[in-house]
C-alpha positions as CSV (number, residue, x, y, z in Angstrom):
1,X,-8.9,-29.9,23.7
2,X,-7.7,-28.1,20.5
3,X,-7.3,-24.4,20.9
4,X,-9.8,-23.9,18.1
5,X,-12.4,-25.9,20.1
6,X,-11.8,-23.8,23.3
7,X,-15.0,-22.1,24.4
8,X,-13.2,-18.7,24.6
9,X,-12.0,-18.8,21.0
10,X,-15.4,-20.1,19.8
11,X,-17.3,-17.4,21.7
12,X,-14.9,-14.7,20.5
13,X,-15.4,-15.7,16.9
14,X,-19.2,-15.9,17.3
15,X,-19.7,-12.7,19.2
16,X,-16.7,-10.3,18.9
17,X,-14.4,-10.7,15.9
18,X,-14.4,-13.7,13.6
19,X,-11.9,-12.2,11.2
20,X,-9.3,-12.0,14.0
21,X,-9.8,-15.7,14.9
22,X,-9.5,-16.7,11.3
23,X,-6.3,-14.6,10.9
24,X,-4.8,-16.4,13.9
25,X,-5.5,-19.7,12.2
26,X,-3.7,-18.9,8.9
27,X,-0.3,-19.9,10.2
28,X,-1.4,-21.4,13.5
29,X,-0.6,-18.5,15.8
30,X,-3.8,-18.9,17.9
31,X,-3.5,-19.5,21.7
32,X,-6.0,-19.0,24.5
33,X,-4.0,-17.4,27.4
34,X,-5.5,-18.2,30.8
35,X,-3.0,-17.0,33.4
36,X,-0.2,-14.4,33.9
37,X,2.4,-13.7,36.5
38,X,5.2,-11.2,36.2
39,X,6.9,-11.8,32.8
40,X,5.2,-15.1,32.2
41,X,2.0,-16.2,30.4
42,X,0.3,-19.6,30.3
43,X,-2.1,-20.9,27.6
44,X,-5.0,-23.3,28.1
45,X,-2.7,-26.3,27.3
46,X,-0.3,-25.4,30.1
47,X,2.5,-24.0,27.9
48,X,4.5,-21.1,29.4
49,X,5.6,-18.0,27.4
50,X,8.0,-15.2,28.2
51,X,6.0,-12.0,27.5
52,X,8.0,-9.6,25.3
53,X,4.9,-7.5,24.5
54,X,3.6,-6.5,27.9
55,X,0.2,-5.6,26.6
56,X,1.7,-3.2,24.1
57,X,3.4,-1.4,27.0
58,X,0.6,-1.6,29.5
59,X,2.2,-4.1,31.9
60,X,5.5,-2.3,33.0
61,X,5.2,-3.7,36.5
62,X,4.8,-7.3,35.3
63,X,1.5,-9.1,35.3
64,X,-0.6,-9.2,38.5
65,X,1.9,-7.5,40.7
66,X,1.1,-8.9,44.2
67,X,1.5,-5.5,46.0
68,X,-0.8,-3.9,43.4
69,X,-3.4,-6.7,43.7
70,X,-3.3,-6.4,47.5
71,X,-3.9,-2.6,47.3
72,X,-7.0,-3.1,45.1
73,X,-8.3,-5.8,47.4
74,X,-7.9,-3.4,50.3
75,X,-9.7,-0.6,48.4
76,X,-12.7,-2.9,47.7
77,X,-12.9,-3.8,51.4
78,X,-12.9,-0.1,52.3
79,X,-16.3,0.4,50.5
80,X,-15.3,3.7,49.1
81,X,-17.4,5.8,46.7
82,X,-16.2,4.7,43.3
83,X,-17.9,7.3,41.0
84,X,-18.1,10.8,42.5
85,X,-19.5,13.5,40.3
86,X,-21.2,15.9,42.7
87,X,-18.1,16.6,44.7
88,X,-14.3,16.2,44.7
89,X,-13.0,12.6,44.3
90,X,-10.4,11.7,46.8
91,X,-8.5,9.2,44.6
92,X,-8.4,11.5,41.6
93,X,-7.1,14.4,43.7
94,X,-4.3,12.2,45.2
95,X,-3.3,10.9,41.8
96,X,-3.2,14.3,40.2
97,X,-1.0,15.6,43.0
98,X,1.3,12.5,42.6
99,X,1.6,13.1,38.9
100,X,2.3,16.8,39.3
101,X,5.1,16.1,41.7
102,X,6.8,13.8,39.2
103,X,6.6,16.3,36.3
104,X,8.4,19.6,35.6
105,X,6.5,22.8,35.9
106,X,4.1,24.0,34.6
107,X,2.4,20.5,34.1
108,X,0.1,20.3,37.1
109,X,-3.5,20.0,35.9
110,X,-5.0,16.6,35.1
111,X,-7.8,15.6,32.8
112,X,-8.6,12.0,33.6
113,X,-10.2,9.4,31.3
114,X,-10.0,5.7,30.7
115,X,-8.2,5.1,27.4
116,X,-5.2,6.5,25.6
117,X,-7.4,7.7,22.7
118,X,-9.5,9.6,25.2
119,X,-6.4,11.3,26.6
120,X,-5.3,12.4,23.1
121,X,-8.8,13.6,22.4
122,X,-8.6,15.6,25.7
123,X,-5.4,17.2,24.5
124,X,-6.8,18.1,21.1
125,X,-10.0,19.5,22.6
126,X,-8.0,21.6,25.1
127,X,-5.8,22.9,22.3
128,X,-8.8,24.1,20.3
129,X,-10.5,25.7,23.3
130,X,-7.3,27.4,24.6
131,X,-6.0,28.7,21.3
132,X,-9.3,29.4,19.4
133,X,-7.7,27.6,16.4
134,X,-9.0,24.5,14.7
135,X,-6.3,22.8,12.6
136,X,-4.0,20.0,13.9
137,X,-0.6,18.7,12.7
138,X,0.6,15.1,13.3
139,X,3.2,12.8,11.8
140,X,3.3,10.2,9.1
141,X,3.6,6.8,10.9
142,X,2.1,8.2,14.1
143,X,-0.5,6.2,16.1
144,X,-2.7,7.9,18.6
145,X,-5.9,5.7,18.8
146,X,-8.8,4.6,16.7
147,X,-11.7,6.9,17.8
148,X,-13.0,9.3,15.2
149,X,-10.9,12.2,16.5
150,X,-7.7,10.2,16.8
151,X,-8.2,8.6,13.4
152,X,-8.2,12.1,12.0
153,X,-4.5,12.5,13.1
154,X,-3.7,8.8,12.4
155,X,-0.5,8.3,10.4
156,X,-1.4,4.8,9.1
157,X,-3.6,5.1,6.0
158,X,-4.8,1.5,6.2
159,X,-6.4,2.3,9.6
160,X,-7.7,5.7,8.6
161,X,-9.0,5.4,5.1
162,X,-12.2,3.3,5.7
163,X,-13.6,6.0,8.0
164,X,-12.9,9.1,6.0
165,X,-14.0,11.9,5.7
166,X,-12.8,12.6,9.3
167,X,-12.1,15.9,11.0
168,X,-11.2,18.7,8.5
169,X,-8.0,20.7,9.0
170,X,-5.7,17.8,9.9
171,X,-2.2,17.8,8.3
172,X,0.5,15.2,8.4
173,X,4.2,15.8,8.0
174,X,7.3,13.5,8.1
175,X,8.4,12.5,11.6
176,X,11.6,14.3,12.6
177,X,11.4,16.9,9.8
178,X,11.7,20.4,11.4
179,X,11.5,22.2,8.1
180,X,8.2,20.6,7.3
181,X,6.9,21.5,10.7
182,X,8.0,25.1,10.3
183,X,6.2,25.3,6.9
184,X,2.9,24.0,8.2
185,X,3.0,26.1,11.3
186,X,3.4,29.2,9.2
187,X,0.8,28.3,6.6
188,X,-1.9,26.8,8.7
189,X,-1.5,28.3,12.2
190,X,-2.7,25.0,13.9
191,X,-4.0,24.6,17.4
192,X,-1.7,21.8,18.2
193,X,1.2,19.6,16.9
194,X,0.6,16.1,18.1
195,X,3.7,13.9,18.2
196,X,5.2,10.8,20.0
197,X,8.7,11.0,21.4
198,X,9.4,7.9,19.4
199,X,7.0,6.0,17.1
200,X,6.3,2.6,18.6
201,X,3.5,1.3,16.3
202,X,5.2,3.1,13.4
203,X,8.3,0.8,13.7
204,X,10.2,2.0,16.8
205,X,11.4,5.1,15.0
206,X,13.6,7.5,16.9
207,X,13.7,11.2,15.9
208,X,16.9,13.1,15.4
209,X,18.6,14.3,18.6
210,X,17.1,17.6,19.8
211,X,14.0,17.3,17.5
212,X,11.3,17.6,20.2
213,X,12.9,20.5,21.9
214,X,13.3,22.4,18.6
215,X,9.8,21.5,17.7
216,X,8.5,23.0,20.9
217,X,10.4,26.2,20.2
218,X,8.9,26.4,16.7
219,X,5.4,25.8,18.1
220,X,5.7,28.4,20.8
221,X,6.9,31.0,18.3
222,X,3.7,30.4,16.3
223,X,1.2,30.1,19.1
224,X,0.7,26.3,18.6
225,X,0.5,23.9,21.5
226,X,2.8,20.8,21.5
227,X,0.7,17.8,22.6
228,X,3.0,14.9,23.4
229,X,1.6,11.3,23.2
230,X,3.5,9.3,25.8
231,X,0.8,6.6,26.1
232,X,3.3,3.9,25.2
233,X,6.6,5.5,26.2
234,X,5.7,6.9,29.6
235,X,6.2,5.4,33.1
236,X,9.8,4.1,32.6
237,X,9.4,2.3,29.3
238,X,12.3,4.2,27.6
239,X,14.7,4.4,30.5
240,X,13.5,7.7,32.0
241,X,10.2,8.1,33.9
242,X,8.9,10.0,30.9
243,X,10.6,9.9,27.5
244,X,10.5,13.7,27.0
245,X,12.8,14.1,30.1
246,X,15.6,12.7,28.0
247,X,15.0,15.5,25.4
248,X,15.2,18.3,28.1
249,X,12.0,20.0,27.3
250,X,8.4,20.2,28.6
251,X,5.4,19.8,26.4
252,X,2.3,21.9,26.6
253,X,0.1,18.8,27.0
254,X,1.3,15.3,28.1
255,X,-0.9,12.3,27.4
256,X,-0.4,9.1,29.5
257,X,-2.3,5.8,29.7
258,X,-1.3,2.1,29.3
259,X,1.3,1.5,32.0
260,X,-0.4,4.0,34.4
261,X,-3.0,1.3,34.9
262,X,-0.5,-1.1,36.4
263,X,-2.0,-3.7,34.0
264,X,-5.2,-4.0,36.1
265,X,-7.5,-1.0,35.8
266,X,-8.1,1.3,32.7
267,X,-7.0,4.9,33.3
268,X,-5.5,7.7,31.2
269,X,-4.7,11.4,31.7
270,X,-3.9,14.5,29.8
271,X,-1.7,16.9,31.8
272,X,-1.3,20.6,31.1
273,X,-0.5,23.9,32.8
274,X,-2.9,25.9,34.9
275,X,-2.8,28.8,32.4
276,X,-3.9,26.6,29.5
277,X,-6.5,24.9,31.6
278,X,-7.9,28.2,32.6
279,X,-8.1,29.4,29.0
280,X,-9.9,26.2,28.0
281,X,-12.1,25.4,31.0
282,X,-11.8,28.2,33.5
283,X,-15.0,29.8,34.9
284,X,-18.3,28.4,36.1
285,X,-19.7,28.3,32.6
286,X,-17.0,26.0,31.3
287,X,-16.1,23.7,34.1
288,X,-18.0,20.8,32.7
289,X,-17.0,21.1,29.0
290,X,-14.8,18.0,29.3
291,X,-16.1,15.1,31.4
292,X,-16.6,11.4,31.5
293,X,-18.5,9.1,33.8
294,X,-15.5,6.9,34.5
295,X,-12.9,9.6,34.8
296,X,-11.0,9.5,38.1
297,X,-12.9,6.5,39.5
298,X,-11.6,5.2,42.8
299,X,-10.4,1.8,41.6
300,X,-8.4,3.1,38.6
301,X,-6.9,5.9,40.6
302,X,-5.8,3.6,43.4
303,X,-4.2,1.3,40.8
304,X,-2.3,4.2,39.2
305,X,-1.2,5.6,42.6
306,X,0.2,2.3,43.7
307,X,1.8,1.8,40.2
308,X,3.7,5.1,40.7
309,X,4.9,4.0,44.1
310,X,6.1,0.6,42.9
311,X,8.0,2.1,40.0
312,X,9.9,4.2,42.5
313,X,10.3,1.5,45.2
314,X,11.6,-1.1,42.7
315,X,13.8,1.2,40.7
316,X,12.1,0.3,37.5
317,X,13.2,3.4,35.6
318,X,16.9,2.6,36.1
319,X,16.1,-1.1,35.5
320,X,14.6,-0.2,32.2
321,X,17.6,1.7,31.1
322,X,20.0,-1.1,32.2
323,X,18.0,-4.0,30.9
324,X,17.2,-2.1,27.7
325,X,20.9,-1.5,27.0
326,X,21.6,-5.2,27.6
327,X,18.9,-6.2,25.1
328,X,19.9,-3.7,22.5
329,X,23.6,-4.5,22.7
330,X,22.9,-8.2,22.8
331,X,20.7,-8.1,19.7
332,X,23.2,-5.9,17.8
333,X,26.1,-8.3,18.5
334,X,24.1,-11.4,17.8
335,X,22.5,-10.2,14.5
336,X,25.5,-8.2,13.2
337,X,25.9,-8.8,9.5
338,X,22.7,-10.7,9.0
339,X,21.7,-10.3,5.4
340,X,18.0,-9.7,6.3
341,X,18.4,-7.4,9.3
342,X,18.5,-3.8,8.3
343,X,18.6,-2.2,11.8
344,X,18.3,-2.9,15.5
345,X,17.1,0.2,17.4
346,X,15.3,1.4,20.4
347,X,15.4,3.1,23.8
348,X,15.1,1.5,27.1
349,X,12.9,-1.7,26.9
350,X,11.3,-0.7,23.6
351,X,13.3,-2.2,20.8
352,X,12.7,-2.9,17.2
353,X,14.4,-5.2,14.7
354,X,13.8,-4.1,11.1
355,X,13.8,-6.8,8.4
356,X,14.5,-6.1,4.7
357,X,17.0,-6.0,1.9
358,X,20.5,-5.0,3.0
359,X,22.2,-5.4,-0.3
360,X,24.5,-8.2,1.0
361,X,22.8,-11.2,-0.7
362,X,22.6,-12.2,-4.3
363,X,18.7,-11.9,-4.1
364,X,19.0,-8.4,-2.8
365,X,21.0,-7.5,-5.9
366,X,18.8,-9.4,-8.3
367,X,15.4,-8.6,-6.9
368,X,15.5,-6.1,-4.0
369,X,11.8,-5.2,-4.5
370,X,10.8,-8.9,-3.9
371,X,12.9,-9.0,-0.7
372,X,11.4,-5.8,0.5
373,X,7.8,-7.0,-0.3
374,X,8.3,-10.3,1.5
375,X,9.8,-8.5,4.5
376,X,7.0,-6.0,4.6
377,X,4.2,-8.6,4.2
378,X,5.2,-11.7,6.1
379,X,8.7,-11.9,7.6
380,X,8.0,-10.1,10.8
381,X,4.9,-12.1,11.5
382,X,6.7,-15.4,10.6
383,X,9.5,-14.6,13.1
384,X,6.9,-13.7,15.7
385,X,5.2,-17.1,15.2
386,X,8.5,-18.9,15.4
387,X,9.3,-17.1,18.7
388,X,5.8,-18.0,20.0
389,X,6.6,-21.6,19.3
390,X,9.8,-21.2,21.2
391,X,7.9,-19.8,24.2
392,X,8.3,-16.1,23.6
393,X,5.5,-13.7,22.9
394,X,6.3,-10.8,20.6
395,X,4.7,-8.9,17.7
396,X,5.6,-6.7,14.8
397,X,4.8,-3.0,15.0
398,X,1.1,-2.6,14.0
399,X,1.9,-0.1,11.1
400,X,5.1,-1.7,9.9
401,X,5.0,-5.5,9.9
402,X,8.7,-5.7,8.9
403,X,9.7,-4.4,12.3
404,X,9.6,-6.9,15.1
405,X,9.0,-5.2,18.4
406,X,10.3,-6.4,21.8
407,X,8.6,-4.7,24.7
408,X,8.8,-6.8,27.9
409,X,7.8,-5.9,31.4
410,X,10.4,-3.7,33.1
411,X,10.9,-6.6,35.6
412,X,12.6,-8.8,33.1
413,X,15.8,-10.4,34.3
414,X,19.2,-10.6,32.6
415,X,18.9,-14.4,32.0
416,X,15.6,-13.9,30.3
417,X,16.9,-11.1,28.1
418,X,19.8,-13.4,27.0
419,X,17.4,-16.2,26.3
420,X,15.4,-13.9,24.0
421,X,18.5,-12.7,22.2
422,X,19.7,-16.3,21.6
423,X,16.2,-17.6,20.6
424,X,15.8,-14.8,18.0
425,X,19.4,-15.3,16.8
426,X,18.8,-19.1,16.3
427,X,15.6,-18.5,14.4
428,X,17.2,-15.9,12.1
429,X,20.2,-18.2,11.5
430,X,17.7,-20.4,9.5
431,X,16.8,-17.5,7.2
432,X,19.8,-16.0,5.5
433,X,17.7,-15.2,2.5
434,X,14.1,-14.7,1.6
435,X,13.7,-18.1,-0.2
436,X,13.5,-20.3,2.9
437,X,11.1,-17.8,4.5
438,X,8.7,-18.1,1.5
439,X,9.1,-21.9,1.5
440,X,8.4,-22.3,5.2
441,X,5.4,-19.9,5.2
442,X,3.9,-21.6,2.1
443,X,4.4,-25.0,3.7
444,X,2.8,-23.9,7.0
445,X,-0.1,-22.2,5.3
446,X,-0.7,-25.4,3.2
447,X,-0.8,-27.5,6.4
448,X,-3.2,-25.1,8.1
449,X,-5.5,-25.1,5.0
450,X,-5.5,-28.9,5.0
451,X,-6.3,-28.8,8.7
452,X,-9.2,-26.4,8.3
453,X,-7.3,-23.3,9.4
454,X,-7.1,-24.6,12.9
455,X,-6.8,-21.7,15.5
């Protein structure tokens, strides 16, 4: 059966998102994935792929971890109350305590939800309620979700513009620019500064050393809360349990999601101090100002609790630091001097390879704008397709398609890392200039057109 004829792809196109299915058919990227285990995926034709995307950082434990699956089976057999809204929920209480034990004071109060965007919205709501202010500051290139509130602080114009006007009083500044932050804090007196410890969707961009700690000091001097979005960087992804621990500071609000689920049950949380929680929601008249039907449900909390235990038991934080260094060092050595590789950067097992003009080829000198445009528009996606055909799943950063992101489960082994490095190196050896990229993409698009844009 052709992938385009698979009932899943047909139903998805008919009832969910036909444009997505059409896009997958432009170059032949489409696959129907039917099974997953640890770092491996299988499609409906039985082909195996090494997962270097991990559900955009949601599957730090690896897919379908047997101990996590066993815990959820056990919970279902226990016939617990899953949605408890007229009394304290046991699972939520246990998870909140486990999170507080792993975080520095004063972060101890949990506001649970289901998605990362909801956690960010919880942080923004708390900031308004606790400070009595209304404005927000976020960063160019930042990504915090696609709900109305989170789109208001979205750094990618392409994703934001179709839904404007959004929330008033939202201001964006360059990521890593303390002077710009200081100016907007003085001028606008915002409720919160929302920032990521490193921008994943924005192109795996790391801030200058000490930036976050200095930003926290500026915010506190102006009465503004620092809301840290660790939805993609938390739970060991960057080589520490939480990315902010490497920066030696504590945010006022910490947002977590993705990997907290263990890859099996949707859950998110915004953590803050008791003092800020009391300002926002203290008292009988305010206790229910922030709530959700699914928040703190038993299944999601059990998954998150077991995930925290497995991260500790299997040493996945240290493993992320070690394997990430191997991946980063291997890529830098293999791709050193490549005329289309501008940078290889990252932290832990979140690594980006930026494509673009380096000034080292004749075409760079003759037409740098053309090289940059091709890199921005197609090169990252083409390399991702070539990797897929080599049995490796990866994707460019969603807001910067010229940055290929590698983000495997934290359980990836040395041999698998080395295989990724060599596969990427071999593909890029074929493209020492933009001309063969354009030729190959054109040839493939033509073949797909003649075949009816087969998924």
